C-alpha positions in Angstrom: -0.1 -0.2 0.4 3.0 2.1 0.4 4.3 1.9 -2.8 1.0 2.7 -4.1 0.3 5.9 -1.9 3.9 6.8 -3.4 2.7 6.3 -6.9 0.0 8.0 -6.2 1.9 11.3 -4.9 3.9 11.7 -7.8 1.4 11.0 -10.0 -0.3 14.3 -8.0 2.8 16.0 -8.9 3.1 15.4 -12.1 -0.6 16.0 -12.9 -1.3 19.3 -10.6 2.3 21.5 -11.8 3.4 19.4 -14.8 -0.1 19.3 -17.0 -1.2 23.0 -16.3 1.6 24.5 -16.7 2.3 22.5 -20.1 -1.2 23.5 -20.9 -0.4 27.2 -20.2 2.7 27.5 -22.0 0.9 25.9 -25.1 -1.5 28.9 -24.7 0.9 31.2 -24.8 2.9 29.9 -27.5 5.6 29.1 -24.8 5.9 32.2 -23.2 3.8 32.2 -19.6 4.1 29.1 -17.2 1.4 31.0 -14.7 3.6 31.5 -12.3 2.2 34.3 -10.3 4.2 34.8 -7.0 5.1 38.1 -5.5 4.7 39.8 -1.8 6.4 38.3 1.0 3.3 36.7 2.6 2.4 34.9 -1.0 6.6 33.5 -1.5 6.0 32.6 2.7 3.0 30.5 1.4 4.5 29.2 -1.6 8.0 27.9 0.4 5.6 26.4 2.7 4.5 24.4 0.0 7.6 23.4 -1.2 8.5 22.2 2.9 5.0 20.3 2.7 6.0 18.6 -0.6 8.8 17.3 0.7 7.2 16.1 3.9 4.8 14.2 1.7 7.1 12.8 -0.5 9.3 12.1 2.8 6.5 10.3 4.2 6.2 7.1 1.9 9.3 6.6 1.4 10.2 6.1 5.6 7.3 4.4 5.6 8.8 2.1 3.3 11.8 1.7 5.1 9.9 1.2 8.6 11.6 4.5 9.9 8.4 5.7 11.3 5.6 4.1 13.7 2.0 3.7 11.9 -0.8 4.8 14.3 -2.0 1.2 14.8 -5.2 2.2 15.3 -5.4 3.4 11.7 -3.6 1.1 10.4 -6.0 -1.2 8.7 -6.0 -2.6 5.6 -9.2 -1.2 3.9 -8.9 2.0 5.9 -5.7 2.5 4.0 -6.7 0.8 0.8 -10.4 3.9 1.5 -7.2 6.4 2.1 -5.5 5.2 -1.3 -9.3 5.9 -3.8 -9.7 9.2 -1.6 -6.0 10.5 -2.7 -6.6 9.1 -6.2 -9.8 11.2 -6.4 -8.2 14.0 -4.7 -6.1 13.9 -7.2 -8.1 13.9 -10.4 -10.2 16.6 -9.1 -7.3 18.8 -8.4 -6.5 18.3 -12.3 -10.2 18.5 -13.2 -10.6 21.5 -11.5 -7.2 22.9 -13.0 -8.3 22.8 -16.5 -11.5 24.2 -15.8 -10.2 27.5 -15.0 -9.0 27.1 -18.6 -7.0 30.7 -19.3 -8.1 31.8 -15.7 -5.6 29.1 -14.3 -3.0 30.6 -12.4 -0.2 30.0 -9.6 -0.3 32.7 -7.0 -1.7 36.2 -7.5 -0.5 39.4 -9.7 -2.3 41.9 -8.3 -2.2 44.4 -11.8 -4.0 41.3 -13.1 -7.6 40.5 -14.3 -8.7 37.2 -15.1 -12.6 35.9 -15.3 -14.1 34.4 -12.2 -14.8 31.2 -12.7 -18.1 30.4 -10.6 -19.1 27.4 -12.5 -19.0 23.3 -12.8 -16.3 22.1 -9.9 -16.1 26.4 -8.8 -20.0 25.6 -8.4 -19.7 23.3 -5.6 -16.3 25.1 -3.8 -14.7 28.1 -4.2 -11.3 26.8 -4.0 -12.1 23.3 -5.8 -8.3 23.2 -6.2 -7.1 23.4 -2.6 -10.3 21.2 -1.3 -8.8 18.6 -3.7 -5.3 19.0 -2.8 -6.7 18.9 0.5 -8.3 15.0 -0.1 -5.4 14.2 -1.5 -4.0 14.7 1.7 -6.4 13.4 3.7 -5.6 9.9 1.5 -2.6 9.7 1.7 -2.6 10.1 5.8 -4.7 7.3 6.0 -3.0 5.2 3.3 0.1 5.9 5.5 -1.2 6.5 9.0 1.8 8.2 11.2 2.1 11.2 12.9 4.7 13.0 10.0 1.3 12.5 7.2 -1.3 13.8 9.9 1.3 16.4 11.2 2.0 17.1 7.1 -1.6 17.5 6.2 -2.6 19.7 9.0 0.4 22.4 7.5 -1.3 22.0 4.5 -4.2 22.8 5.5 -2.9 25.9 7.8 -1.2 26.8 4.5 -4.2 27.3 2.3 -6.1 28.6 4.6 -3.7 31.9 5.0 -3.4 31.6 1.3 -6.9 31.8 0.5 -7.8 34.6 3.2 -5.1 36.6 3.1 -3.9 36.9 -0.7 -6.5 35.3 -2.4 -9.7 36.3 -1.6 -8.3 40.2 -1.1 -7.6 40.0 -4.4 -10.5 38.9 -6.1 -12.6 41.2 -4.0 -10.8 44.0 -4.9 -10.7 42.8 -8.8 -14.5 41.8 -9.0 -15.8 43.3 -6.6 -19.6 42.2 -5.7 -19.7 39.5 -8.2 -17.2 38.0 -6.2 -18.6 39.2 -2.6 -22.1 37.4 -4.3 -20.5 34.2 -5.5 -19.1 33.7 -1.9 -21.7 34.5 0.0 -23.8 31.1 -1.3 -20.8 29.0 -2.2 -18.4 27.7 0.6 -14.4 27.9 0.7 -13.5 24.4 0.7 -16.7 22.6 1.9 -19.7 23.2 0.3 -21.5 25.4 2.2 -19.2 26.0 5.0 -16.8 29.2 5.0 -19.2 31.4 2.9 -18.5 34.9 3.5 -21.0 36.9 5.0 
């Protein structure tokens, strides 16, 4: 199961970054990768993603070498299989949400740039389906390889995504799209349907 979790994680890295960046480069004739990282908070969050990514990669590798003890109550094959299925669904959801954004997809925010506000498809279910799917992937991988490092990485991921969304992305979207975004945010939850709606 650990090999499967490692494979899902590596596949997620390829699909979550390689595919949308390649699609963006094709749309722009190789001129744009979609990276928009500016400001100290955004840089800090992106650096934290790098650290969290290393935790995600290290966890199954350390498990293969029996370095970390698994959480006994969660170390059950049926639960680990469910975790792998959840992680795979998260990978698929991440890719689908990224591709659904089309030309509006970016990594990060450029306050001088205006893209279309996407509110349909997966964005009609939650406002941040890419991050929601990433969290789903993290939860699945933590269940597939259940130890304190995997769940610690999941908590770090949630904290980082929450800061990035609340302190960087939402202020940018409010400033850029105004009433249209606020109306959308009052109707649609942040990461979970119905939860995290703005007042």
